[in-house]
mmCIF file as gemmi writes it, N, C-alpha and C atoms, coordinates in Angstrom:
data_model
loop_
_atom_site.group_PDB
_atom_site.id
_atom_site.type_symbol
_atom_site.label_atom_id
_atom_site.label_alt_id
_atom_site.label_comp_id
_atom_site.label_asym_id
_atom_site.label_entity_id
_atom_site.label_seq_id
_atom_site.pdbx_PDB_ins_code
_atom_site.Cartn_x
_atom_site.Cartn_y
_atom_site.Cartn_z
_atom_site.occupancy
_atom_site.B_iso_or_equiv
_atom_site.pdbx_formal_charge
_atom_site.auth_seq_id
_atom_site.auth_asym_id
_atom_site.pdbx_PDB_model_num
ATOM 1 N N . MET Axp A 1 ? 133.988 104.709 87.783 1 0 ? 1 A 1
ATOM 2 C CA . MET Axp A 1 ? 132.545 104.726 87.928 1 0 ? 1 A 1
ATOM 3 C C . MET Axp A 1 ? 132.044 103.286 88.143 1 0 ? 1 A 1
ATOM 4 N N . LYS Axp A 2 ? 131.196 103.13 89.129 1 0 ? 2 A 1
ATOM 5 C CA . LYS Axp A 2 ? 130.667 101.8 89.449 1 0 ? 2 A 1
ATOM 6 C C . LYS Axp A 2 ? 129.651 101.375 88.394 1 0 ? 2 A 1
ATOM 7 N N . LYS Axp A 3 ? 129.83 100.181 87.899 1 0 ? 3 A 1
ATOM 8 C CA . LYS Axp A 3 ? 128.879 99.641 86.93 1 0 ? 3 A 1
ATOM 9 C C . LYS Axp A 3 ? 127.673 99.091 87.691 1 0 ? 3 A 1
ATOM 10 N N . ILE Axp A 4 ? 126.512 99.485 87.249 1 0 ? 4 A 1
ATOM 11 C CA . ILE Axp A 4 ? 125.289 99.018 87.902 1 0 ? 4 A 1
ATOM 12 C C . ILE Axp A 4 ? 124.85 97.729 87.223 1 0 ? 4 A 1
ATOM 13 N N . LYS Axp A 5 ? 124.581 96.75 88.03 1 0 ? 5 A 1
ATOM 14 C CA . LYS Axp A 5 ? 124.223 95.434 87.521 1 0 ? 5 A 1
ATOM 15 C C . LYS Axp A 5 ? 122.715 95.311 87.345 1 0 ? 5 A 1
ATOM 16 N N . LYS Axp A 6 ? 122.342 94.369 86.495 1 0 ? 6 A 1
ATOM 17 C CA . LYS Axp A 6 ? 120.928 94.077 86.283 1 0 ? 6 A 1
ATOM 18 C C . LYS Axp A 6 ? 120.265 93.678 87.601 1 0 ? 6 A 1
ATOM 19 N N . GLU Axp A 7 ? 121.021 93.005 88.468 1 0 ? 7 A 1
ATOM 20 C CA . GLU Axp A 7 ? 120.461 92.595 89.76 1 0 ? 7 A 1
ATOM 21 C C . GLU Axp A 7 ? 120.055 93.819 90.583 1 0 ? 7 A 1
ATOM 22 N N . ASP Axp A 8 ? 120.848 94.892 90.485 1 0 ? 8 A 1
ATOM 23 C CA . ASP Axp A 8 ? 120.51 96.118 91.208 1 0 ? 8 A 1
ATOM 24 C C . ASP Axp A 8 ? 119.167 96.658 90.725 1 0 ? 8 A 1
ATOM 25 N N . TYR Axp A 9 ? 118.986 96.667 89.42 1 0 ? 9 A 1
ATOM 26 C CA . TYR Axp A 9 ? 117.732 97.134 88.836 1 0 ? 9 A 1
ATOM 27 C C . TYR Axp A 9 ? 116.577 96.25 89.299 1 0 ? 9 A 1
ATOM 28 N N . ASP Axp A 10 ? 116.771 94.947 89.218 1 0 ? 10 A 1
ATOM 29 C CA . ASP Axp A 10 ? 115.722 94.007 89.634 1 0 ? 10 A 1
ATOM 30 C C . ASP Axp A 10 ? 115.373 94.182 91.112 1 0 ? 10 A 1
ATOM 31 N N . ASP Axp A 11 ? 116.384 94.396 91.94 1 0 ? 11 A 1
ATOM 32 C CA . ASP Axp A 11 ? 116.148 94.62 93.372 1 0 ? 11 A 1
ATOM 33 C C . ASP Axp A 11 ? 115.343 95.898 93.597 1 0 ? 11 A 1
ATOM 34 N N . LEU Axp A 12 ? 115.699 96.948 92.869 1 0 ? 12 A 1
ATOM 35 C CA . LEU Axp A 12 ? 114.959 98.209 93 1 0 ? 12 A 1
ATOM 36 C C . LEU Axp A 12 ? 113.514 98.031 92.55 1 0 ? 12 A 1
ATOM 37 N N . LEU Axp A 13 ? 113.322 97.335 91.449 1 0 ? 13 A 1
ATOM 38 C CA . LEU Axp A 13 ? 111.975 97.09 90.939 1 0 ? 13 A 1
ATOM 39 C C . LEU Axp A 13 ? 111.146 96.327 91.971 1 0 ? 13 A 1
ATOM 40 N N . GLU Axp A 14 ? 111.722 95.287 92.53 1 0 ? 14 A 1
ATOM 41 C CA . GLU Axp A 14 ? 111.018 94.476 93.528 1 0 ? 14 A 1
ATOM 42 C C . GLU Axp A 14 ? 110.713 95.289 94.791 1 0 ? 14 A 1
ATOM 43 N N . THR Axp A 15 ? 111.676 96.077 95.235 1 0 ? 15 A 1
ATOM 44 C CA . THR Axp A 15 ? 111.474 96.908 96.426 1 0 ? 15 A 1
ATOM 45 C C . THR Axp A 15 ? 110.388 97.947 96.181 1 0 ? 15 A 1
ATOM 46 N N . GLY Axp A 16 ? 110.424 98.58 95.022 1 0 ? 16 A 1
ATOM 47 C CA . GLY Axp A 16 ? 109.405 99.569 94.68 1 0 ? 16 A 1
ATOM 48 C C . GLY Axp A 16 ? 108.018 98.955 94.639 1 0 ? 16 A 1
ATOM 49 N N . GLN Axp A 17 ? 107.922 97.762 94.071 1 0 ? 17 A 1
ATOM 50 C CA . GLN Axp A 17 ? 106.633 97.075 94.009 1 0 ? 17 A 1
ATOM 51 C C . GLN Axp A 17 ? 106.132 96.724 95.409 1 0 ? 17 A 1
ATOM 52 N N . PHE Axp A 18 ? 107.044 96.325 96.28 1 0 ? 18 A 1
ATOM 53 C CA . PHE Axp A 18 ? 106.675 96.033 97.667 1 0 ? 18 A 1
ATOM 54 C C . PHE Axp A 18 ? 106.08 97.281 98.325 1 0 ? 18 A 1
ATOM 55 N N . TYR Axp A 19 ? 106.775 98.407 98.186 1 0 ? 19 A 1
ATOM 56 C CA . TYR Axp A 19 ? 106.27 99.657 98.765 1 0 ? 19 A 1
ATOM 57 C C . TYR Axp A 19 ? 104.919 100.036 98.164 1 0 ? 19 A 1
ATOM 58 N N . LEU Axp A 20 ? 104.794 99.887 96.86 1 0 ? 20 A 1
ATOM 59 C CA . LEU Axp A 20 ? 103.548 100.239 96.186 1 0 ? 20 A 1
ATOM 60 C C . LEU Axp A 20 ? 102.387 99.391 96.709 1 0 ? 20 A 1
ATOM 61 N N . LEU Axp A 21 ? 102.601 98.092 96.805 1 0 ? 21 A 1
ATOM 62 C CA . LEU Axp A 21 ? 101.545 97.194 97.284 1 0 ? 21 A 1
ATOM 63 C C . LEU Axp A 21 ? 101.156 97.475 98.733 1 0 ? 21 A 1
ATOM 64 N N . ASN Axp A 22 ? 102.11 97.991 99.504 1 0 ? 22 A 1
ATOM 65 C CA . ASN Axp A 22 ? 101.846 98.305 100.904 1 0 ? 22 A 1
ATOM 66 C C . ASN Axp A 22 ? 101.461 99.767 101.126 1 0 ? 22 A 1
ATOM 67 N N . LYS Axp A 23 ? 101.172 100.445 100.026 1 0 ? 23 A 1
ATOM 68 C CA . LYS Axp A 23 ? 100.696 101.835 100.04 1 0 ? 23 A 1
ATOM 69 C C . LYS Axp A 23 ? 101.693 102.812 100.659 1 0 ? 23 A 1
ATOM 70 N N . ASN Axp A 24 ? 102.973 102.475 100.569 1 0 ? 24 A 1
ATOM 71 C CA . ASN Axp A 24 ? 104.045 103.397 100.96 1 0 ? 24 A 1
ATOM 72 C C . ASN Axp A 24 ? 104.484 104.122 99.69 1 0 ? 24 A 1
ATOM 73 N N . TYR Axp A 25 ? 103.608 105.017 99.223 1 0 ? 25 A 1
ATOM 74 C CA . TYR Axp A 25 ? 103.772 105.605 97.897 1 0 ? 25 A 1
ATOM 75 C C . TYR Axp A 25 ? 105.023 106.469 97.759 1 0 ? 25 A 1
ATOM 76 N N . LYS Axp A 26 ? 105.343 107.252 98.768 1 0 ? 26 A 1
ATOM 77 C CA . LYS Axp A 26 ? 106.528 108.115 98.675 1 0 ? 26 A 1
ATOM 78 C C . LYS Axp A 26 ? 107.801 107.282 98.556 1 0 ? 26 A 1
ATOM 79 N N . GLU Axp A 27 ? 107.881 106.214 99.33 1 0 ? 27 A 1
ATOM 80 C CA . GLU Axp A 27 ? 109.04 105.334 99.255 1 0 ? 27 A 1
ATOM 81 C C . GLU Axp A 27 ? 109.108 104.647 97.892 1 0 ? 27 A 1
ATOM 82 N N . ALA Axp A 28 ? 107.945 104.223 97.393 1 0 ? 28 A 1
ATOM 83 C CA . ALA Axp A 28 ? 107.897 103.577 96.078 1 0 ? 28 A 1
ATOM 84 C C . ALA Axp A 28 ? 108.411 104.528 94.999 1 0 ? 28 A 1
ATOM 85 N N . ILE Axp A 29 ? 107.98 105.774 95.054 1 0 ? 29 A 1
ATOM 86 C CA . ILE Axp A 29 ? 108.413 106.764 94.063 1 0 ? 29 A 1
ATOM 87 C C . ILE Axp A 29 ? 109.922 106.946 94.108 1 0 ? 29 A 1
ATOM 88 N N . GLU Axp A 30 ? 110.456 107.053 95.294 1 0 ? 30 A 1
ATOM 89 C CA . GLU Axp A 30 ? 111.905 107.23 95.452 1 0 ? 30 A 1
ATOM 90 C C . GLU Axp A 30 ? 112.673 106.058 94.829 1 0 ? 30 A 1
ATOM 91 N N . VAL Axp A 31 ? 112.221 104.853 95.101 1 0 ? 31 A 1
ATOM 92 C CA . VAL Axp A 31 ? 112.899 103.657 94.593 1 0 ? 31 A 1
ATOM 93 C C . VAL Axp A 31 ? 112.732 103.538 93.073 1 0 ? 31 A 1
ATOM 94 N N . PHE Axp A 32 ? 111.532 103.783 92.569 1 0 ? 32 A 1
ATOM 95 C CA . PHE Axp A 32 ? 111.31 103.698 91.125 1 0 ? 32 A 1
ATOM 96 C C . PHE Axp A 32 ? 112.138 104.74 90.371 1 0 ? 32 A 1
ATOM 97 N N . LYS Axp A 33 ? 112.295 105.921 90.942 1 0 ? 33 A 1
ATOM 98 C CA . LYS Axp A 33 ? 113.128 106.943 90.293 1 0 ? 33 A 1
ATOM 99 C C . LYS Axp A 33 ? 114.583 106.492 90.214 1 0 ? 33 A 1
ATOM 100 N N . LYS Axp A 34 ? 115.053 105.804 91.246 1 0 ? 34 A 1
ATOM 101 C CA . LYS Axp A 34 ? 116.417 105.254 91.203 1 0 ? 34 A 1
ATOM 102 C C . LYS Axp A 34 ? 116.526 104.21 90.096 1 0 ? 34 A 1
ATOM 103 N N . ALA Axp A 35 ? 115.505 103.384 89.964 1 0 ? 35 A 1
ATOM 104 C CA . ALA Axp A 35 ? 115.511 102.359 88.912 1 0 ? 35 A 1
ATOM 105 C C . ALA Axp A 35 ? 115.572 102.999 87.528 1 0 ? 35 A 1
ATOM 106 N N . LEU Axp A 36 ? 114.901 104.134 87.358 1 0 ? 36 A 1
ATOM 107 C CA . LEU Axp A 36 ? 114.923 104.823 86.065 1 0 ? 36 A 1
ATOM 108 C C . LEU Axp A 36 ? 116.311 105.334 85.701 1 0 ? 36 A 1
ATOM 109 N N . THR Axp A 37 ? 117.151 105.577 86.693 1 0 ? 37 A 1
ATOM 110 C CA . THR Axp A 37 ? 118.513 106.021 86.387 1 0 ? 37 A 1
ATOM 111 C C . THR Axp A 37 ? 119.345 104.878 85.805 1 0 ? 37 A 1
ATOM 112 N N . ILE Axp A 38 ? 118.884 103.652 86.013 1 0 ? 38 A 1
ATOM 113 C CA . ILE Axp A 38 ? 119.572 102.481 85.476 1 0 ? 38 A 1
ATOM 114 C C . ILE Axp A 38 ? 119.017 102.128 84.102 1 0 ? 38 A 1
ATOM 115 N N . LYS Axp A 39 ? 117.688 102.145 84.001 1 0 ? 39 A 1
ATOM 116 C CA . LYS Axp A 39 ? 117.039 101.714 82.762 1 0 ? 39 A 1
ATOM 117 C C . LYS Axp A 39 ? 115.693 102.417 82.637 1 0 ? 39 A 1
ATOM 118 N N . GLU Axp A 40 ? 115.47 103.029 81.477 1 0 ? 40 A 1
ATOM 119 C CA . GLU Axp A 40 ? 114.169 103.65 81.22 1 0 ? 40 A 1
ATOM 120 C C . GLU Axp A 40 ? 113.225 102.546 80.764 1 0 ? 40 A 1
ATOM 121 N N . ASP Axp A 41 ? 112.161 102.348 81.519 1 0 ? 41 A 1
ATOM 122 C CA . ASP Axp A 41 ? 111.275 101.215 81.28 1 0 ? 41 A 1
ATOM 123 C C . ASP Axp A 41 ? 109.821 101.666 81.42 1 0 ? 41 A 1
ATOM 124 N N . TYR Axp A 42 ? 108.998 101.238 80.468 1 0 ? 42 A 1
ATOM 125 C CA . TYR Axp A 42 ? 107.582 101.605 80.5 1 0 ? 42 A 1
ATOM 126 C C . TYR Axp A 42 ? 106.908 101.151 81.788 1 0 ? 42 A 1
ATOM 127 N N . LEU Axp A 43 ? 107.317 100.008 82.322 1 0 ? 43 A 1
ATOM 128 C CA . LEU Axp A 43 ? 106.693 99.468 83.526 1 0 ? 43 A 1
ATOM 129 C C . LEU Axp A 43 ? 106.998 100.326 84.757 1 0 ? 43 A 1
ATOM 130 N N . ILE Axp A 44 ? 108.191 100.883 84.81 1 0 ? 44 A 1
ATOM 131 C CA . ILE Axp A 44 ? 108.544 101.764 85.929 1 0 ? 44 A 1
ATOM 132 C C . ILE Axp A 44 ? 107.685 103.023 85.879 1 0 ? 44 A 1
ATOM 133 N N . TYR Axp A 45 ? 107.542 103.596 84.689 1 0 ? 45 A 1
ATOM 134 C CA . TYR Axp A 45 ? 106.701 104.792 84.569 1 0 ? 45 A 1
ATOM 135 C C . TYR Axp A 45 ? 105.253 104.479 84.966 1 0 ? 45 A 1
ATOM 136 N N . TYR Axp A 46 ? 104.773 103.318 84.565 1 0 ? 46 A 1
ATOM 137 C CA . TYR Axp A 46 ? 103.414 102.916 84.934 1 0 ? 46 A 1
ATOM 138 C C . TYR Axp A 46 ? 103.273 102.817 86.451 1 0 ? 46 A 1
ATOM 139 N N . GLN Axp A 47 ? 104.233 102.184 87.088 1 0 ? 47 A 1
ATOM 140 C CA . GLN Axp A 47 ? 104.156 102.022 88.536 1 0 ? 47 A 1
ATOM 141 C C . GLN Axp A 47 ? 104.327 103.359 89.26 1 0 ? 47 A 1
ATOM 142 N N . LEU Axp A 48 ? 105.127 104.245 88.68 1 0 ? 48 A 1
ATOM 143 C CA . LEU Axp A 48 ? 105.201 105.608 89.233 1 0 ? 48 A 1
ATOM 144 C C . LEU Axp A 48 ? 103.832 106.274 89.141 1 0 ? 48 A 1
ATOM 145 N N . GLY Axp A 49 ? 103.148 106.059 88.033 1 0 ? 49 A 1
ATOM 146 C CA . GLY Axp A 49 ? 101.798 106.602 87.882 1 0 ? 49 A 1
ATOM 147 C C . GLY Axp A 49 ? 100.866 106.095 88.969 1 0 ? 49 A 1
ATOM 148 N N . LEU Axp A 50 ? 100.934 104.806 89.254 1 0 ? 50 A 1
ATOM 149 C CA . LEU Axp A 50 ? 100.101 104.236 90.318 1 0 ? 50 A 1
ATOM 150 C C . LEU Axp A 50 ? 100.432 104.863 91.671 1 0 ? 50 A 1
ATOM 151 N N . ALA Axp A 51 ? 101.723 105.052 91.928 1 0 ? 51 A 1
ATOM 152 C CA . ALA Axp A 51 ? 102.142 105.64 93.207 1 0 ? 51 A 1
ATOM 153 C C . ALA Axp A 51 ? 101.662 107.087 93.32 1 0 ? 51 A 1
ATOM 154 N N . TYR Axp A 52 ? 101.818 107.856 92.249 1 0 ? 52 A 1
ATOM 155 C CA . TYR Axp A 52 ? 101.333 109.242 92.284 1 0 ? 52 A 1
ATOM 156 C C . TYR Axp A 52 ? 99.813 109.286 92.434 1 0 ? 52 A 1
ATOM 157 N N . GLU Axp A 53 ? 99.133 108.349 91.802 1 0 ? 53 A 1
ATOM 158 C CA . GLU Axp A 53 ? 97.681 108.265 91.984 1 0 ? 53 A 1
ATOM 159 C C . GLU Axp A 53 ? 97.345 108.003 93.445 1 0 ? 53 A 1
ATOM 160 N N . GLY Axp A 54 ? 98.109 107.124 94.069 1 0 ? 54 A 1
ATOM 161 C CA . GLY Axp A 54 ? 97.9 106.814 95.48 1 0 ? 54 A 1
ATOM 162 C C . GLY Axp A 54 ? 98.062 108.03 96.369 1 0 ? 54 A 1
ATOM 163 N N . LEU Axp A 55 ? 98.92 108.958 95.95 1 0 ? 55 A 1
ATOM 164 C CA . LEU Axp A 55 ? 99.117 110.209 96.699 1 0 ? 55 A 1
ATOM 165 C C . LEU Axp A 55 ? 98.154 111.3 96.24 1 0 ? 55 A 1
ATOM 166 N N . ASN Axp A 56 ? 97.266 110.95 95.314 1 0 ? 56 A 1
ATOM 167 C CA . ASN Axp A 56 ? 96.293 111.886 94.756 1 0 ? 56 A 1
ATOM 168 C C . ASN Axp A 56 ? 96.967 113.028 93.983 1 0 ? 56 A 1
ATOM 169 N N . GLU Axp A 57 ? 98.123 112.729 93.4 1 0 ? 57 A 1
ATOM 170 C CA . GLU Axp A 57 ? 98.835 113.692 92.552 1 0 ? 57 A 1
ATOM 171 C C . GLU Axp A 57 ? 98.53 113.324 91.097 1 0 ? 57 A 1
ATOM 172 N N . VAL Axp A 58 ? 97.316 113.699 90.69 1 0 ? 58 A 1
ATOM 173 C CA . VAL Axp A 58 ? 96.76 113.248 89.42 1 0 ? 58 A 1
ATOM 174 C C . VAL Axp A 58 ? 97.575 113.729 88.217 1 0 ? 58 A 1
ATOM 175 N N . ASP Axp A 59 ? 98.023 114.971 88.229 1 0 ? 59 A 1
ATOM 176 C CA . ASP Axp A 59 ? 98.797 115.484 87.09 1 0 ? 59 A 1
ATOM 177 C C . ASP Axp A 59 ? 100.088 114.693 86.889 1 0 ? 59 A 1
ATOM 178 N N . LYS Axp A 60 ? 100.769 114.397 87.985 1 0 ? 60 A 1
ATOM 179 C CA . LYS Axp A 60 ? 102.009 113.615 87.888 1 0 ? 60 A 1
ATOM 180 C C . LYS Axp A 60 ? 101.709 112.185 87.44 1 0 ? 60 A 1
ATOM 181 N N . ALA Axp A 61 ? 100.6 111.635 87.922 1 0 ? 61 A 1
ATOM 182 C CA . ALA Axp A 61 ? 100.21 110.282 87.509 1 0 ? 61 A 1
ATOM 183 C C . ALA Axp A 61 ? 99.964 110.244 86.002 1 0 ? 61 A 1
ATOM 184 N N . ARG Axp A 62 ? 99.23 111.223 85.49 1 0 ? 62 A 1
ATOM 185 C CA . ARG Axp A 62 ? 98.972 111.286 84.044 1 0 ? 62 A 1
ATOM 186 C C . ARG Axp A 62 ? 100.28 111.348 83.259 1 0 ? 62 A 1
ATOM 187 N N . GLU Axp A 63 ? 101.187 112.19 83.735 1 0 ? 63 A 1
ATOM 188 C CA . GLU Axp A 63 ? 102.485 112.343 83.064 1 0 ? 63 A 1
ATOM 189 C C . GLU Axp A 63 ? 103.233 111.008 83.003 1 0 ? 63 A 1
ATOM 190 N N . MET Axp A 64 ? 103.206 110.262 84.095 1 0 ? 64 A 1
ATOM 191 C CA . MET Axp A 64 ? 103.901 108.973 84.131 1 0 ? 64 A 1
ATOM 192 C C . MET Axp A 64 ? 103.237 107.96 83.192 1 0 ? 64 A 1
ATOM 193 N N . TYR Axp A 65 ? 101.906 107.938 83.16 1 0 ? 65 A 1
ATOM 194 C CA . TYR Axp A 65 ? 101.214 107.023 82.247 1 0 ? 65 A 1
ATOM 195 C C . TYR Axp A 65 ? 101.53 107.379 80.799 1 0 ? 65 A 1
ATOM 196 N N . ARG Axp A 66 ? 101.597 108.673 80.497 1 0 ? 66 A 1
ATOM 197 C CA . ARG Axp A 66 ? 101.94 109.097 79.129 1 0 ? 66 A 1
ATOM 198 C C . ARG Axp A 66 ? 103.356 108.664 78.762 1 0 ? 66 A 1
ATOM 199 N N . LYS Axp A 67 ? 104.289 108.801 79.705 1 0 ? 67 A 1
ATOM 200 C CA . LYS Axp A 67 ? 105.669 108.37 79.438 1 0 ? 67 A 1
ATOM 201 C C . LYS Axp A 67 ? 105.723 106.859 79.22 1 0 ? 67 A 1
ATOM 202 N N . SER Axp A 68 ? 104.939 106.129 79.987 1 0 ? 68 A 1
ATOM 203 C CA . SER Axp A 68 ? 104.867 104.684 79.809 1 0 ? 68 A 1
ATOM 204 C C . SER Axp A 68 ? 104.384 104.349 78.396 1 0 ? 68 A 1
ATOM 205 N N . LEU Axp A 69 ? 103.371 105.073 77.944 1 0 ? 69 A 1
ATOM 206 C CA . LEU Axp A 69 ? 102.804 104.824 76.62 1 0 ? 69 A 1
ATOM 207 C C . LEU Axp A 69 ? 103.721 105.281 75.49 1 0 ? 69 A 1
ATOM 208 N N . GLU Axp A 70 ? 104.569 106.262 75.748 1 0 ? 70 A 1
ATOM 209 C CA . GLU Axp A 70 ? 105.561 106.657 74.736 1 0 ? 70 A 1
ATOM 210 C C . GLU Axp A 70 ? 106.516 105.497 74.457 1 0 ? 70 A 1
ATOM 211 N N . LEU Axp A 71 ? 106.858 104.763 75.505 1 0 ? 71 A 1
ATOM 212 C CA . LEU Axp A 71 ? 107.787 103.64 75.363 1 0 ? 71 A 1
ATOM 213 C C . LEU Axp A 71 ? 107.101 102.369 74.87 1 0 ? 71 A 1
ATOM 214 N N . LYS Axp A 72 ? 105.821 102.228 75.215 1 0 ? 72 A 1
ATOM 215 C CA . LYS Axp A 72 ? 105.067 101.031 74.801 1 0 ? 72 A 1
ATOM 216 C C . LYS Axp A 72 ? 103.624 101.455 74.513 1 0 ? 72 A 1
ATOM 217 N N . PRO Axp A 73 ? 103.377 101.943 73.294 1 0 ? 73 A 1
ATOM 218 C CA . PRO Axp A 73 ? 102.059 102.5 72.949 1 0 ? 73 A 1
ATOM 219 C C . PRO Axp A 73 ? 100.884 101.538 73.119 1 0 ? 73 A 1
ATOM 220 N N . ASP Axp A 74 ? 101.129 100.243 73.05 1 0 ? 74 A 1
ATOM 221 C CA . ASP Axp A 74 ? 100.032 99.276 73.164 1 0 ? 74 A 1
ATOM 222 C C . ASP Axp A 74 ? 99.864 98.721 74.586 1 0 ? 74 A 1
ATOM 223 N N . PHE Axp A 75 ? 100.393 99.424 75.568 1 0 ? 75 A 1
ATOM 224 C CA . PHE Axp A 75 ? 100.296 98.968 76.962 1 0 ? 75 A 1
ATOM 225 C C . PHE Axp A 75 ? 98.908 99.317 77.505 1 0 ? 75 A 1
ATOM 226 N N . ASP Axp A 76 ? 98.026 98.327 77.486 1 0 ? 76 A 1
ATOM 227 C CA . ASP Axp A 76 ? 96.616 98.535 77.818 1 0 ? 76 A 1
ATOM 228 C C . ASP Axp A 76 ? 96.382 99.088 79.218 1 0 ? 76 A 1
ATOM 229 N N . GLU Axp A 77 ? 97.131 98.589 80.191 1 0 ? 77 A 1
ATOM 230 C CA . GLU Axp A 77 ? 96.904 99.032 81.575 1 0 ? 77 A 1
ATOM 231 C C . GLU Axp A 77 ? 97.141 100.535 81.721 1 0 ? 77 A 1
ATOM 232 N N . ALA Axp A 78 ? 98.202 101.044 81.109 1 0 ? 78 A 1
ATOM 233 C CA . ALA Axp A 78 ? 98.48 102.486 81.182 1 0 ? 78 A 1
ATOM 234 C C . ALA Axp A 78 ? 97.388 103.266 80.461 1 0 ? 78 A 1
ATOM 235 N N . ASN Axp A 79 ? 96.931 102.747 79.324 1 0 ? 79 A 1
ATOM 236 C CA . ASN Axp A 79 ? 95.831 103.399 78.603 1 0 ? 79 A 1
ATOM 237 C C . ASN Axp A 79 ? 94.572 103.473 79.457 1 0 ? 79 A 1
ATOM 238 N N . LYS Axp A 80 ? 94.252 102.387 80.139 1 0 ? 80 A 1
ATOM 239 C CA . LYS Axp A 80 ? 93.059 102.354 80.995 1 0 ? 80 A 1
ATOM 240 C C . LYS Axp A 80 ? 93.166 103.36 82.138 1 0 ? 80 A 1
ATOM 241 N N . ARG Axp A 81 ? 94.318 103.384 82.805 1 0 ? 81 A 1
ATOM 242 C CA . ARG Axp A 81 ? 94.501 104.313 83.937 1 0 ? 81 A 1
ATOM 243 C C . ARG Axp A 81 ? 94.427 105.758 83.45 1 0 ? 81 A 1
ATOM 244 N N . LEU Axp A 82 ? 95.063 106.036 82.317 1 0 ? 82 A 1
ATOM 245 C CA . LEU Axp A 82 ? 95.048 107.39 81.774 1 0 ? 82 A 1
ATOM 246 C C . LEU Axp A 82 ? 93.631 107.799 81.402 1 0 ? 82 A 1
ATOM 247 N N . ASP Axp A 83 ? 92.883 106.907 80.773 1 0 ? 83 A 1
ATOM 248 C CA . ASP Axp A 83 ? 91.485 107.197 80.43 1 0 ? 83 A 1
ATOM 249 C C . ASP Axp A 83 ? 90.669 107.518 81.675 1 0 ? 83 A 1
ATOM 250 N N . GLU Axp A 84 ? 90.873 106.749 82.735 1 0 ? 84 A 1
ATOM 251 C CA . GLU Axp A 84 ? 90.144 106.995 83.987 1 0 ? 84 A 1
ATOM 252 C C . GLU Axp A 84 ? 90.468 108.374 84.552 1 0 ? 84 A 1
ATOM 253 N N . LEU Axp A 85 ? 91.738 108.75 84.51 1 0 ? 85 A 1
ATOM 254 C CA . LEU Axp A 85 ? 92.143 110.042 85.073 1 0 ? 85 A 1
ATOM 255 C C . LEU Axp A 85 ? 91.675 111.207 84.219 1 0 ? 85 A 1
ATOM 256 N N . VAL Axp A 86 ? 91.588 110.999 82.921 1 0 ? 86 A 1
ATOM 257 C CA . VAL Axp A 86 ? 91.114 112.064 82.035 1 0 ? 86 A 1
ATOM 258 C C . VAL Axp A 86 ? 89.631 112.319 82.285 1 0 ? 86 A 1
ATOM 259 N N . LYS Axp A 87 ? 88.891 111.274 82.627 1 0 ? 87 A 1
ATOM 260 C CA . LYS Axp A 87 ? 87.454 111.411 82.9 1 0 ? 87 A 1
ATOM 261 C C . LYS Axp A 87 ? 87.181 112.204 84.171 1 0 ? 87 A 1
ATOM 262 N N . GLU Axp A 88 ? 88.15 112.184 85.106 1 0 ? 88 A 1
ATOM 263 C CA . GLU Axp A 88 ? 87.94 112.856 86.401 1 0 ? 88 A 1
ATOM 264 C C . GLU Axp A 88 ? 87.994 114.36 86.261 1 0 ? 88 A 1
C-alpha cells in the first residue's frame, strides 16, 4: 500500500483552494474529498461547505459546517456560515 505523504495532502488542499477561489466548485469538492481520505480536518469540511454553498446545495453546506464544528467547536467562521444558512 502506498504511503500518502503530507505533501500530497498539502497539494490537494492548495489545489482545492485554487478551485474554490475560481468558483470551480465541483472540482474543489472532488479535491477536498480526496484530502479527507488522507486527514480529517475541520478546515477541509469548512471549505467543502463553501463549495456546496457556491453550488446552492444548502443542506450539504450545512452538513459540512456542522462536521467542521464537531472537530473544532470554536471555529467562528463555520459558526457564522451555519448561522447565515439557518436564517435562510
